[in-house]
Backbone as numpy.savetxt, mean C-alpha at the origin, in Angstrom:
# Nx Ny Nz CAx CAy CAz Cx Cy Cz
-9.85 -7.55 -24.64 -10.28 -8.72 -23.90 -11.35 -8.18 -22.97
-12.15 -7.30 -23.35 -13.21 -6.75 -22.44 -14.43 -7.85 -22.23
-14.70 -8.54 -23.16 -15.80 -9.69 -22.85 -15.44 -10.84 -22.25
-14.12 -11.14 -22.02 -13.73 -12.22 -21.50 -14.21 -12.65 -19.91
-14.51 -13.67 -19.71 -15.02 -14.40 -18.65 -13.66 -14.74 -17.57
-13.32 -13.67 -16.83 -11.87 -13.65 -15.98 -12.04 -14.76 -14.92
-10.84 -15.50 -14.91 -10.74 -16.63 -14.11 -9.50 -16.10 -13.10
-9.39 -16.78 -11.79 -8.29 -16.33 -11.08 -7.08 -16.56 -11.75
-6.82 -17.79 -12.58 -5.53 -18.10 -12.90 -5.18 -16.97 -13.99
-6.10 -16.30 -14.68 -5.54 -15.24 -15.50 -4.59 -14.29 -14.92
-4.75 -14.07 -13.62 -3.76 -13.36 -12.92 -2.65 -13.91 -12.15
-2.38 -14.93 -12.44 -1.26 -15.61 -11.89 0.14 -15.66 -12.83
1.19 -15.74 -12.21 2.58 -15.86 -13.00 3.37 -16.39 -12.01
4.46 -17.06 -12.54 5.70 -17.76 -11.96 6.80 -16.60 -11.90
7.15 -16.52 -10.52 8.26 -15.58 -10.29 9.46 -16.36 -9.53
10.78 -16.00 -10.06 11.82 -16.86 -9.64 12.09 -16.18 -8.07
12.28 -16.84 -7.09 12.25 -16.25 -5.58 13.60 -15.31 -5.52
14.48 -15.46 -6.55 15.59 -14.53 -6.10 15.37 -13.10 -6.69
13.97 -12.74 -7.35 13.60 -11.55 -7.69 12.85 -10.69 -6.80
12.39 -11.42 -5.75 11.73 -10.87 -4.63 12.53 -9.86 -3.69
12.33 -8.83 -3.59 13.23 -7.93 -2.98 12.99 -7.94 -1.36
13.98 -8.74 -0.69 13.69 -9.10 0.59 14.09 -7.87 1.33
15.12 -7.00 0.85 15.47 -5.73 1.73 15.46 -4.61 0.64
15.67 -3.44 1.28 15.53 -2.15 0.14 16.92 -2.26 -0.56
16.76 -1.36 -1.70 18.05 -0.92 -2.27 18.95 -0.16 -1.35
20.26 0.02 -1.64 20.93 0.42 -0.93 20.79 1.85 -0.60
20.36 2.58 -1.54 20.07 3.86 -1.12 18.69 4.03 -1.75
18.02 5.06 -1.06 16.58 5.34 -1.63 16.67 6.20 -2.74
16.02 5.80 -3.94 15.97 6.57 -5.17 16.96 5.80 -6.05
17.36 4.48 -5.65 18.16 3.81 -6.66 17.38 2.67 -7.78
16.05 2.61 -7.44 15.43 1.78 -8.08 15.29 2.01 -9.71
15.08 0.81 -10.25 14.88 0.77 -11.75 13.38 1.31 -11.80
13.14 1.79 -13.16 11.70 2.29 -13.42 11.36 1.73 -14.83
10.37 0.94 -14.94 9.80 0.47 -16.13 8.63 1.61 -16.72
8.96 1.99 -17.87 7.97 3.24 -18.56 7.15 2.32 -19.49
5.92 2.30 -19.15 4.96 1.68 -20.11 4.13 2.72 -20.65
3.89 3.12 -22.10 2.97 3.79 -22.77 2.03 3.06 -23.17
0.68 3.31 -22.65 -0.55 2.62 -23.25 -0.80 3.07 -24.48
-0.42 4.44 -24.83 -0.76 4.67 -26.27 -0.20 4.29 -27.47
1.26 4.03 -27.09 2.19 3.56 -28.10 2.36 2.13 -27.80
2.00 1.47 -26.78 2.18 0.00 -26.37 3.76 -0.24 -26.32
4.59 0.77 -25.89 5.94 0.61 -25.73 6.21 0.40 -24.25
7.58 -0.38 -24.02 8.04 -0.46 -22.89 9.28 -0.26 -22.97
9.78 0.76 -21.89 11.19 1.30 -21.87 11.88 0.79 -20.47
13.19 0.70 -20.42 13.72 0.40 -18.97 14.55 1.28 -18.67
14.18 1.96 -17.61 14.89 3.15 -17.07 15.26 3.24 -15.89
15.45 4.34 -15.05 15.84 4.43 -13.66 14.74 5.36 -12.98
14.59 5.44 -11.72 13.45 6.29 -11.12 14.04 7.64 -11.38
15.22 8.01 -11.45 16.00 9.40 -11.44 15.43 9.83 -12.82
15.15 9.15 -13.92 14.65 9.36 -15.05 13.11 9.92 -15.21
12.59 9.74 -14.10 11.06 10.23 -14.05 10.85 11.64 -14.38
11.76 12.60 -14.08 11.37 14.00 -14.67 11.58 14.10 -15.99
12.39 13.27 -16.58 12.31 13.35 -17.99 11.36 12.90 -18.78
10.67 11.57 -18.35 9.53 11.34 -19.13 8.12 11.66 -18.48
8.15 12.51 -17.53 6.75 12.70 -16.86 6.61 14.32 -17.41
5.85 14.46 -18.27 5.74 16.14 -19.04 4.83 16.78 -18.03
5.62 17.77 -17.75 4.77 18.81 -16.79 3.71 19.68 -17.70
2.63 20.06 -17.14 2.42 20.32 -15.81 1.61 18.99 -15.56
1.85 18.29 -14.76 0.83 17.35 -14.03 0.59 17.58 -12.43
-0.53 16.76 -12.23 -0.73 16.61 -10.78 -0.24 15.54 -10.15
0.59 15.42 -9.34 1.11 14.14 -8.81 0.60 13.83 -7.45
-0.01 12.61 -7.31 -0.86 12.67 -6.03 -0.22 11.22 -5.11
0.07 11.71 -3.70 0.96 10.95 -2.83 -0.07 10.58 -1.86
0.08 9.33 -1.26 -0.68 8.99 -0.04 0.38 9.28 1.04
-0.16 10.05 2.12 0.86 10.60 3.09 0.63 9.53 4.35
0.00 8.69 4.23 -0.24 7.68 5.57 1.23 7.15 5.80
1.24 7.15 7.24 2.67 6.65 7.88 2.26 5.27 8.51
3.14 4.49 8.53 3.40 3.06 8.98 3.41 3.20 10.52
2.50 2.66 11.21 2.59 2.46 12.62 3.64 1.31 13.24
4.14 1.38 14.28 4.80 0.27 14.73 3.88 -0.50 15.51
3.17 -1.12 14.71 1.78 -1.93 15.21 1.87 -3.32 15.32
3.01 -3.77 15.16 3.53 -5.32 15.56 4.12 -5.45 16.95
3.61 -6.15 17.64 3.92 -6.55 19.24 4.20 -7.91 19.58
5.22 -8.27 20.08 5.38 -9.44 20.68 5.19 -9.50 22.18
4.39 -10.01 22.81 4.04 -9.83 24.22 3.69 -10.97 24.82
3.40 -11.10 26.22 3.30 -12.42 26.74 2.20 -12.24 27.80
1.72 -13.22 28.09 0.52 -13.50 28.94 1.19 -13.43 30.33
0.43 -13.21 31.52 0.83 -13.43 32.82 1.20 -14.79 33.14
0.61 -15.59 32.46 1.07 -17.03 32.55 2.33 -17.47 31.93
2.80 -16.68 30.99 4.16 -16.81 30.37 3.94 -17.20 29.02
2.78 -17.32 28.42 2.75 -17.73 26.99 2.91 -16.43 26.21
3.55 -16.65 24.95 3.59 -15.56 24.13 2.62 -15.44 23.29
2.44 -14.15 22.80 1.20 -13.58 21.85 1.91 -12.76 20.97
1.43 -12.63 19.65 1.79 -11.95 18.85 0.48 -11.02 18.48
0.54 -9.53 18.46 -0.46 -8.76 18.36 -0.24 -7.82 17.26
-1.14 -7.77 16.37 -1.03 -6.80 15.07 -2.02 -5.96 15.13
-2.09 -4.56 15.51 -2.99 -3.78 15.55 -3.41 -3.34 14.15
-4.71 -3.35 13.70 -5.04 -3.18 12.33 -5.95 -2.25 12.05
-6.76 -1.68 13.05 -7.91 -0.58 12.89 -8.00 0.24 14.07
-7.77 1.43 14.09 -8.11 2.34 15.08 -9.72 2.55 15.63
-10.08 2.36 16.77 -11.70 2.58 17.02 -11.76 3.91 18.03
-10.72 3.83 18.82 -10.82 5.22 19.64 -9.40 5.60 19.92
-9.19 6.55 20.46 -7.77 7.25 20.63 -6.79 5.94 21.14
-7.23 5.03 21.97 -6.42 3.98 22.54 -6.76 2.60 22.28
-8.12 2.55 21.74 -8.75 1.11 21.43 -8.43 0.82 19.86
-7.99 -0.55 19.81 -7.70 -0.95 18.33 -8.28 -2.35 18.26
-8.79 -2.56 16.98 -9.09 -3.86 16.45 -7.82 -4.47 16.31
-7.44 -5.77 16.65 -6.17 -6.25 16.42 -6.32 -7.67 16.06
-5.25 -8.28 15.48 -5.19 -9.68 15.04 -4.07 -10.48 16.11
-4.65 -11.29 16.86 -3.94 -12.10 17.73 -3.44 -13.38 17.54
-2.19 -13.97 17.81 -1.95 -15.40 17.40 -0.87 -15.63 18.54
-1.27 -16.69 19.29 -2.51 -17.51 19.19 -3.59 -16.57 19.92
-5.07 -16.76 19.50 -5.93 -15.74 20.11 -7.23 -16.84 21.03
-7.20 -18.05 20.87 -8.23 -18.92 21.47 -8.34 -18.73 22.82
-7.22 -18.58 23.64 -7.06 -18.65 24.97 -7.12 -17.37 25.71
-7.01 -16.38 24.91 -7.11 -14.85 25.41 -8.50 -14.51 25.81
-8.53 -14.04 27.06 -9.69 -13.81 27.77 -10.03 -12.33 27.86
-11.05 -11.87 27.65 -11.60 -10.27 27.82 -11.16 -10.01 29.25
-10.41 -8.88 29.50 -9.80 -8.17 30.52 -8.61 -8.58 30.95
-8.09 -9.66 29.87 -6.59 -10.12 30.17 -5.77 -9.01 29.85
-4.60 -8.85 30.53 -3.48 -7.90 30.40 -2.29 -8.48 29.67
-1.87 -8.07 28.71 -0.69 -8.43 28.01 0.85 -7.44 28.22
1.64 -8.26 28.48 2.77 -7.57 28.88 4.09 -7.67 28.03
5.01 -6.68 28.32 6.29 -6.64 27.64 7.21 -7.59 28.23
8.22 -7.99 27.63 9.15 -8.87 28.16 9.78 -8.36 29.35
9.99 -7.03 29.84 10.34 -6.43 31.03 9.05 -6.56 32.04
7.99 -6.83 31.69 6.85 -7.14 32.48 6.11 -5.82 32.60
6.26 -4.74 31.93 5.34 -3.66 31.76 4.00 -4.12 31.09
2.85 -3.75 31.79 1.67 -3.95 31.29 1.36 -3.25 29.84
1.40 -3.79 28.65 1.25 -2.68 27.54 -0.15 -2.61 27.06
-1.24 -3.71 26.98 -2.41 -3.62 26.53 -3.22 -4.55 27.17
-4.72 -4.32 27.16 -5.54 -5.09 27.71 -6.58 -5.68 26.55
-6.72 -7.02 26.58 -7.86 -7.50 25.67 -9.19 -7.33 26.19
-9.76 -6.46 25.55 -11.19 -5.82 25.96 -12.24 -6.84 25.58
-12.41 -7.22 24.41 -13.45 -8.01 24.05 -13.19 -8.78 22.58
-13.88 -9.95 22.36 -13.49 -10.70 21.25 -14.42 -10.21 19.78
-13.73 -10.17 18.78 -14.63 -9.80 17.70 -15.35 -10.96 17.13
-16.68 -10.51 16.98 -17.64 -11.55 16.61 -17.63 -12.01 15.16
-16.81 -11.32 14.50 -16.78 -11.65 13.21 -15.60 -12.62 12.62
-14.48 -12.82 13.46 -13.30 -13.61 13.45 -12.68 -14.02 14.76
-12.43 -15.21 14.67 -11.88 -15.64 15.91 -10.55 -15.11 16.40
-9.88 -14.74 15.47 -8.47 -14.18 15.60 -8.36 -12.90 15.96
-9.58 -11.99 15.95 -9.33 -10.74 16.20 -10.14 -10.61 17.27
-9.45 -9.43 18.25 -9.75 -8.97 19.33 -9.82 -7.51 19.39
-10.53 -6.63 20.22 -10.31 -5.26 20.38 -9.58 -5.19 21.56
-8.44 -4.53 21.62 -7.46 -4.36 22.48 -7.42 -2.74 22.87
-6.98 -2.63 24.10 -6.57 -1.12 24.49 -5.17 -1.02 25.05
-4.72 0.03 24.26 -3.36 0.41 24.81 -3.21 1.16 25.92
-2.56 0.77 27.10 -2.52 1.27 28.29 -1.91 2.75 28.34
-0.99 3.17 27.48 -0.11 4.31 27.44 0.30 4.50 26.28
0.26 5.81 26.05 0.92 6.27 24.64 2.34 5.90 24.56
3.02 5.92 25.65 4.50 5.60 25.51 4.66 4.04 25.21
3.58 3.22 25.27 3.93 1.86 25.04 3.95 1.69 23.52
3.73 2.60 22.43 4.23 2.41 21.13 5.67 2.09 21.06
6.57 2.31 21.99 7.78 1.85 21.97 8.31 0.48 21.94
6.98 -0.35 22.46 7.41 -1.89 22.49 6.95 -2.49 21.11
6.34 -1.67 20.07 6.06 -2.04 18.86 7.03 -2.00 17.82
6.95 -2.78 16.70 7.92 -2.77 15.47 7.09 -2.66 14.35
7.81 -2.13 13.25 7.22 -1.78 12.07 6.78 -3.24 11.44
5.56 -3.34 11.01 5.20 -4.71 10.49 5.51 -4.71 9.04
6.25 -5.84 8.63 6.61 -6.05 7.48 5.80 -6.99 6.59
5.67 -6.88 5.32 4.91 -7.93 4.62 5.27 -9.31 4.93
4.13 -10.17 5.14 4.58 -11.66 5.49 5.54 -12.36 4.69
5.60 -12.01 3.12 6.38 -12.83 2.49 7.78 -12.45 2.63
8.28 -11.51 3.31 9.57 -11.16 3.69 10.01 -12.06 4.63
9.24 -12.71 5.51 9.65 -13.74 6.52 10.94 -13.27 7.28
10.64 -12.06 7.91 11.76 -11.60 8.74 11.11 -10.37 9.66
11.74 -10.04 10.72 11.28 -8.95 11.66 11.85 -7.82 10.99
11.21 -6.64 11.31 11.79 -5.39 10.97 13.30 -5.09 11.68
14.06 -4.32 11.09 15.17 -3.76 11.80 15.48 -2.52 11.43
16.68 -1.91 12.07 16.61 -0.52 12.07 16.69 0.08 10.71
17.08 -0.48 9.63 16.89 -0.02 8.25 15.58 0.37 7.86
14.79 -0.73 8.29 13.29 -0.77 7.89 12.53 0.50 8.47
13.03 0.95 9.71 12.58 2.01 10.35 12.32 3.42 9.41
13.36 3.50 8.66 13.56 4.68 7.81 12.96 4.29 6.42
13.23 3.10 5.86 13.04 2.85 4.48 11.74 2.30 4.19
11.05 1.70 5.09 9.61 1.29 5.11 8.57 2.40 5.36
9.22 3.57 5.16 8.21 4.83 5.36 8.63 5.71 4.10
7.56 6.33 3.63 7.89 7.49 2.39 8.43 8.66 3.30
9.17 9.44 2.47 9.72 10.65 3.07 8.82 11.62 3.44
7.55 11.55 2.74 6.52 12.54 3.26 5.36 12.11 4.03
5.71 10.97 4.57 4.59 10.43 5.40 4.33 11.17 6.80
3.19 11.68 7.00 2.81 12.57 8.27 1.59 12.03 8.90
0.90 11.21 8.22 -0.39 10.78 9.19 -0.38 9.27 9.55
-0.13 9.12 10.90 -0.03 7.73 11.26 -1.23 6.92 11.22
-1.22 5.53 10.77 -2.46 4.84 10.67 -2.37 3.61 9.76
-1.39 3.37 9.07 -1.13 2.21 8.23 -0.40 1.06 8.90
-0.70 -0.12 8.57 0.07 -1.31 9.05 0.89 -1.85 7.72
0.89 -1.16 6.71 1.87 -1.45 5.54 1.84 -0.15 4.78
2.99 0.14 4.06 3.47 1.04 3.60 2.91 1.14 2.15
2.29 2.47 1.71 2.12 2.60 0.29 3.29 2.81 -0.49
3.83 1.44 -0.92 5.13 1.23 -1.39 5.64 1.90 -2.60
4.72 2.43 -3.62 5.23 3.10 -4.61 5.88 4.53 -4.34
5.45 5.08 -3.25 6.00 6.22 -2.69 7.50 6.08 -2.14
7.81 4.90 -1.91 9.20 4.45 -1.18 10.34 4.92 -2.22
9.90 5.22 -3.44 11.05 5.41 -4.32 11.26 6.95 -4.48
10.54 7.76 -3.74 10.54 9.14 -3.97 11.55 9.67 -2.77
12.49 10.49 -3.28 13.36 11.16 -2.42 13.01 12.62 -2.40
13.48 13.30 -1.31 13.28 14.66 -1.30 13.71 15.55 -2.54
15.03 15.19 -2.94 15.49 15.79 -4.11 14.77 15.51 -5.57
14.26 14.49 -5.37 13.41 14.09 -6.69 12.12 14.97 -6.56
11.44 15.00 -5.58 10.15 15.69 -5.39 10.63 17.23 -5.73
11.55 17.74 -5.17 11.80 19.11 -5.58 12.32 19.46 -6.86
12.79 18.35 -7.54 13.11 18.45 -8.92 11.85 18.46 -9.71
10.72 17.80 -9.38 9.32 17.68 -9.86 8.73 18.95 -10.03
8.75 19.40 -8.86 8.34 20.84 -8.47 8.89 21.89 -9.38
10.17 22.06 -9.45 10.82 22.94 -10.13 10.51 22.77 -11.52
10.24 21.63 -12.06 9.80 21.35 -13.40 8.39 21.78 -13.86
7.68 22.24 -12.79 6.42 22.70 -13.09 5.17 21.80 -12.77
5.56 20.54 -12.16 4.55 19.60 -11.48 3.97 20.01 -10.15
2.88 19.70 -9.84 2.06 19.96 -8.83 1.94 18.88 -7.87
2.26 18.84 -6.60 2.35 17.79 -5.53 0.93 17.77 -4.78
0.25 16.86 -4.63 -0.92 16.79 -3.96 -0.97 15.50 -3.00
-1.76 15.64 -1.84 -2.08 14.42 -1.03 -3.08 13.91 -0.76
-3.21 12.58 -0.47 -4.47 12.06 0.12 -4.06 11.14 1.22
-4.86 10.61 1.78 -4.78 9.59 2.92 -5.59 8.33 2.72
-4.76 7.33 2.57 -5.40 5.84 2.64 -4.63 5.32 3.70
-5.32 4.58 4.89 -4.44 3.96 5.82 -4.51 2.37 5.41
-3.30 1.88 4.94 -3.35 0.56 4.54 -3.66 -0.54 5.66
-4.53 -1.44 5.50 -5.04 -2.49 6.39 -3.99 -3.58 5.88
-3.94 -4.82 6.75 -3.22 -5.99 6.55 -3.91 -6.70 5.23
-5.09 -6.34 4.74 -5.93 -7.11 3.69 -5.27 -6.78 2.18
-4.25 -5.73 2.19 -3.60 -5.62 1.26 -2.63 -6.65 0.67
-2.38 -7.63 1.71 -1.33 -8.82 1.15 -2.38 -10.11 1.01
-3.50 -9.99 1.42 -4.42 -11.12 1.13 -4.66 -11.36 -0.54
-4.41 -12.53 -0.96 -4.54 -13.08 -2.22 -6.06 -13.02 -2.48
-6.42 -12.91 -3.63 -7.97 -13.13 -4.13 -7.99 -14.73 -4.25
-9.02 -15.26 -3.65 -9.39 -16.56 -3.57 -10.40 -17.17 -4.44
-11.25 -16.27 -4.55 -12.57 -16.74 -5.51 -12.23 -16.98 -6.95
-12.68 -18.15 -7.42 -12.08 -18.43 -8.78 -12.85 -17.71 -9.74
-13.80 -16.93 -9.48 -14.40 -15.75 -10.14 -14.01 -14.41 -9.45
-12.98 -13.75 -9.92 -12.39 -12.78 -9.06 -13.51 -11.76 -8.90
-14.36 -11.64 -9.59 -15.37 -10.46 -9.42 -16.19 -10.73 -8.21
-16.13 -11.91 -7.70 -16.97 -12.19 -6.51 -16.18 -11.67 -5.37
-14.84 -11.57 -5.22 -13.97 -11.09 -4.30 -14.52 -9.72 -3.44
-14.52 -9.81 -2.30 -14.79 -8.70 -1.34 -13.59 -8.23 -0.77
-13.06 -6.82 -1.09 -11.99 -6.14 -0.93 -12.15 -5.73 0.73
-11.08 -5.45 1.46 -11.03 -5.16 2.64 -11.49 -3.53 2.68
-12.01 -2.98 3.63 -12.37 -1.55 3.72 -11.26 -0.82 4.49
-11.06 0.25 4.09 -9.77 1.00 4.66 -10.32 2.63 4.63
-9.61 3.37 5.66 -9.94 4.71 5.99 -9.39 5.49 4.98
-10.00 6.55 4.36 -9.69 7.42 3.43 -9.83 8.88 3.84
-9.13 9.72 3.28 -9.51 11.12 3.74 -9.00 11.99 2.45
-9.57 13.01 1.92 -9.08 13.88 1.04 -9.43 15.37 1.67
-8.71 16.42 1.36 -9.19 17.87 1.84 -9.46 18.78 0.94
-9.60 19.91 1.07 -9.85 21.08 -0.04 -8.73 21.15 -0.75
-7.60 21.14 -0.24 -6.36 21.29 -1.07 -6.27 20.13 -2.24
-6.36 19.08 -1.98 -6.56 18.03 -2.97 -7.61 18.28 -4.13
-8.81 18.90 -3.46 -9.80 18.91 -4.31 -9.47 20.06 -5.35
-8.90 20.99 -4.80 -8.51 22.22 -5.57 -7.38 21.81 -6.69
-6.62 21.09 -6.25 -5.37 20.67 -7.19 -6.02 19.82 -8.35
-7.05 18.86 -8.12 -7.66 18.08 -9.15 -8.54 18.88 -9.95
-9.19 19.88 -9.54 -10.09 20.98 -10.27 -8.94 21.72 -11.15
-7.88 22.29 -10.60 -6.95 22.99 -11.55 -6.40 21.93 -12.40
-5.99 20.83 -12.08 -5.48 19.84 -13.23 -6.62 19.78 -14.44
-7.97 19.45 -14.12 -8.76 19.50 -14.94 -8.93 20.72 -16.00
-8.78 21.65 -15.40 -8.86 22.99 -15.98 -7.70 23.27 -17.11
-6.61 22.80 -16.63 -5.31 22.95 -17.53 -5.18 21.73 -18.47
-6.25 20.82 -18.30 -6.08 19.54 -18.97 -4.56 18.80 -18.68
-4.28 18.81 -17.52 -3.05 18.34 -16.85 -3.42 17.12 -16.55
-2.42 15.91 -16.62 -2.86 14.51 -16.14 -2.75 14.57 -14.62
-3.49 13.68 -14.04 -3.55 13.29 -12.55 -2.70 12.03 -12.66
-1.59 11.99 -11.90 -0.59 10.93 -11.81 -0.85 10.40 -10.48
-1.29 9.19 -10.12 -1.33 8.65 -8.83 -0.04 7.79 -8.44
0.45 7.99 -7.34 1.57 7.30 -6.93 1.02 6.20 -6.03
1.17 4.87 -6.59 0.47 3.75 -5.91 -0.83 3.82 -5.94
-1.35 2.36 -5.93 -2.70 1.87 -6.11 -3.48 2.37 -4.91
-3.06 2.82 -3.81 -3.89 3.28 -2.52 -4.42 4.76 -2.81
-3.55 5.52 -3.80 -3.70 6.70 -4.17 -4.86 6.64 -5.22
-4.69 5.54 -6.18 -5.78 5.42 -7.03 -7.15 5.00 -6.49
-7.12 4.16 -5.47 -8.53 3.88 -4.88 -9.08 5.08 -4.14
-8.15 5.61 -3.50 -8.70 7.10 -2.86 -9.30 8.21 -3.92
-8.62 8.23 -4.95 -8.95 9.31 -5.85 -10.19 8.83 -6.65
-10.34 7.57 -7.01 -11.39 6.80 -7.61 -12.70 7.00 -6.87
-12.60 6.59 -5.50 -13.87 6.42 -4.58 -14.24 7.95 -4.35
-13.44 9.01 -4.24 -13.69 10.26 -3.91 -14.07 11.26 -5.09
-13.50 10.68 -6.16 -13.67 11.64 -7.41 -12.81 13.01 -7.45
-11.86 12.88 -6.46 -11.22 14.25 -6.03 -11.86 15.39 -5.43
-12.95 14.93 -4.61 -13.83 15.51 -3.78 -13.23 15.76 -2.37
-13.83 16.52 -1.32 -13.30 16.37 -0.04 -14.26 15.42 0.54
-13.66 14.29 1.25 -14.26 13.17 1.76 -13.37 12.86 2.96
-14.12 12.23 4.11 -13.56 11.49 5.10 -14.26 10.33 5.50
-14.04 9.05 5.34 -14.65 8.01 5.59 -13.95 6.46 5.22
-14.42 5.82 4.49 -13.93 4.28 4.08 -14.20 4.05 2.84
-13.26 3.28 2.28 -13.68 2.88 0.77 -13.38 1.28 0.81
-14.16 0.49 0.02 -13.85 -0.83 -0.11 -13.98 -1.20 -1.75
-13.60 -0.19 -2.56 -13.52 -0.10 -4.02 -12.63 -0.99 -4.54
-13.22 -1.99 -5.28 -12.22 -3.02 -6.03 -12.13 -2.76 -7.21
-11.16 -2.51 -7.85 -11.03 -1.99 -9.41 -10.37 -3.31 -10.10
-11.10 -3.52 -11.23 -10.89 -4.94 -11.79 -11.04 -4.62 -13.42
-10.34 -5.37 -14.14 -10.63 -5.34 -15.68 -11.77 -4.92 -16.12
-12.26 -3.87 -16.90 -13.51 -3.33 -17.26 -14.00 -2.20 -16.51
-13.28 -1.70 -15.33 -13.57 -0.63 -14.80 -13.08 0.67 -15.56
-13.98 1.69 -15.48 -13.79 2.91 -16.21 -13.33 3.93 -15.19
-11.89 4.37 -15.33 -11.32 5.29 -14.30 -11.99 6.79 -14.63
-12.15 7.60 -13.49 -12.87 8.78 -13.91 -11.84 9.87 -13.41
-10.93 9.64 -12.75 -10.03 10.77 -11.94 -8.55 10.34 -12.43
-8.19 9.24 -12.44 -6.61 9.00 -12.57 -6.33 8.75 -13.87
-5.27 9.42 -14.44 -4.80 9.44 -15.74 -3.49 8.73 -15.99
-2.47 8.79 -15.10 -1.38 8.01 -15.07 -1.15 7.34 -13.81
-0.30 6.33 -13.68 0.02 5.57 -12.39 1.37 5.18 -12.38
2.11 5.53 -11.09 3.17 4.97 -10.68 3.07 3.75 -9.74
3.66 2.75 -9.92 3.30 1.43 -9.10 4.61 0.60 -9.03
4.61 -0.28 -8.02 5.51 -1.24 -7.98 5.17 -2.68 -8.79
5.78 -3.65 -8.74 5.29 -4.96 -9.22 4.63 -5.80 -8.23
3.38 -6.48 -8.35 2.63 -6.81 -7.47 2.59 -8.27 -7.56
2.08 -8.97 -6.34 1.98 -10.33 -6.23 1.08 -10.83 -7.11
1.30 -12.22 -7.31 -0.08 -13.01 -8.29 -1.21 -12.99 -7.54
-2.24 -13.02 -8.41 -3.74 -13.30 -7.95 -4.13 -12.13 -6.81
-3.39 -10.98 -6.80 -3.80 -10.21 -5.73 -4.52 -8.90 -6.50
-5.43 -8.32 -5.71 -6.36 -7.19 -6.20 -5.47 -6.03 -6.79
-4.41 -5.80 -6.30 -3.49 -4.79 -6.76 -2.97 -5.28 -8.38
-2.70 -6.32 -8.51 -2.24 -6.88 -9.85 -3.57 -6.71 -10.83
-4.70 -6.79 -10.28 -5.88 -6.67 -11.00 -6.36 -5.26 -11.35
-5.91 -4.32 -10.38 -6.15 -3.11 -10.50 -5.24 -2.27 -11.75
-3.90 -2.82 -11.37 -2.92 -2.34 -12.69 -3.42 -3.00 -13.81
-4.00 -4.20 -14.16 -4.34 -4.72 -15.19 -5.54 -3.90 -15.94
-6.48 -3.54 -14.92 -7.61 -2.71 -15.36 -7.00 -1.30 -16.15
-6.06 -0.87 -15.35 -5.53 0.45 -15.66 -4.86 0.38 -17.22
-3.67 -0.53 -17.44 -2.96 -0.60 -18.57 -3.38 -1.58 -19.60
-4.58 -2.35 -19.42 -4.86 -3.49 -20.17 -4.25 -4.56 -19.90
-4.93 -5.71 -19.98 -4.48 -7.07 -19.48 -3.51 -7.38 -20.30
-3.50 -7.51 -21.79 -2.29 -7.91 -22.57 -0.94 -7.28 -22.36
-1.14 -6.06 -22.13 0.07 -5.13 -21.85 0.74 -5.22 -20.57
0.06 -5.66 -19.64 0.18 -6.09 -18.33 1.09 -7.36 -18.35
0.61 -8.19 -19.04 1.29 -9.54 -19.02 2.59 -9.42 -19.89
2.58 -8.61 -20.82 3.92 -8.54 -21.51 4.98 -7.64 -20.41
4.42 -6.65 -19.91 5.21 -5.85 -18.94 5.67 -6.75 -17.74
5.13 -7.59 -17.32 5.57 -8.65 -16.38 6.56 -9.72 -16.85
6.23 -9.90 -17.97 7.18 -10.83 -18.85 8.59 -10.15 -18.88
8.56 -8.96 -19.31 9.93 -8.34 -19.34 10.42 -8.01 -18.11
9.79 -7.70 -17.21 10.20 -7.39 -15.92 11.15 -8.69 -15.40
10.30 -9.74 -15.35 11.16 -10.94 -14.85 12.39 -11.33 -16.05
12.35 -11.13 -17.20 13.08 -11.46 -18.26 14.42 -10.39 -17.94
14.36 -9.28 -17.59 15.36 -8.12 -17.17 15.68 -8.02 -15.62
15.05 -9.05 -14.96 15.52 -9.10 -13.49 15.20 -8.16 -12.65
13.95 -7.49 -12.82 13.54 -6.41 -12.05 13.36 -7.00 -10.78
13.43 -6.10 -9.58 13.18 -6.52 -8.20 11.63 -6.44 -8.00
10.94 -7.18 -7.40 9.41 -7.26 -7.15 8.97 -7.03 -5.69
7.91 -6.55 -5.64 6.96 -6.55 -4.58 7.18 -5.03 -3.63
7.03 -5.17 -2.35 7.26 -3.91 -1.53 8.52 -3.09 -1.71
9.71 -3.80 -1.67 10.92 -3.26 -1.65 11.45 -3.35 -3.05
10.63 -3.49 -4.12 11.12 -3.70 -5.48 11.16 -2.48 -6.23
11.05 -2.60 -7.60 11.45 -1.68 -8.50 10.05 -0.94 -8.84
10.03 -0.08 -9.72 8.92 0.80 -10.01 8.43 0.52 -11.43
7.15 1.01 -11.78 6.60 1.12 -13.20 5.86 2.33 -13.14
6.00 3.14 -14.37 5.33 4.25 -14.66 4.57 3.88 -15.89
3.10 3.99 -15.71 2.08 3.79 -16.87 1.49 5.10 -17.29
1.90 5.41 -18.37 1.44 6.89 -18.97 0.41 6.68 -19.86
């Protein structure tokens, strides 16, 4: 279908609401794993603990080390009105671009308070590009304690104590995301130790996930979609790992679409900056050979990336089987390994 004129409806599908994973599995590492072989065109239904059995060493497994910030604040104005604040992009040590709701009446210089009356942040100036965005300044590092982990909007609930642990990967160590790189949520320390013992190499990149990851594509011609820009970083250890993988003819396995976009943006070289790479069917992958990912929302740029990687027809069949076999979908859902 390489010559197809793609429409947004090509990336739509119907999902029974009960298949949306509202909460994580009882234990980390309990998820199911669909293994899709592009070469054979086969689909097998496994468990995440089967990954060492189907992932042939040596490979280089690339993880996104970004950690989710407690970036969601419920504050109030001095007049008593409530304000929801989501910090979305760091500008300086204490200054953030933020999404406010409601935002219209917030004035530059206004201080926003916690329920106990503590001044938490100051609205500095309005963003000229979007009426709901402002630049805000946290007044003290300790005020992160007033924030909550931001969950995807489709979960329709606030984060609780379980999410503090389960909406972070076990290897996250670089604060900066407002959403988890969710393919990594399936990895336990014991699974990673087993993979290393089998001869696989673990490497890390950083992509700080922004709120745009949840935005559906709205352009009827998806090639006109402008993807959100996100901060990425790769270091010399990652570049060395990719170079060694190429010398050994070993596959590079990206854990999550964020790792894919980072690797494809940097070609596995040292980099510190931003990416707005939109991967769509027809894209030629230069760095990533295999992918571990979750099941994504209809009409999303993430689903389009997966379709580009595995092929459109195979993607449709994999999602059909996932629904038929009652896989759990989205951020807290099950996993797919595309070899």
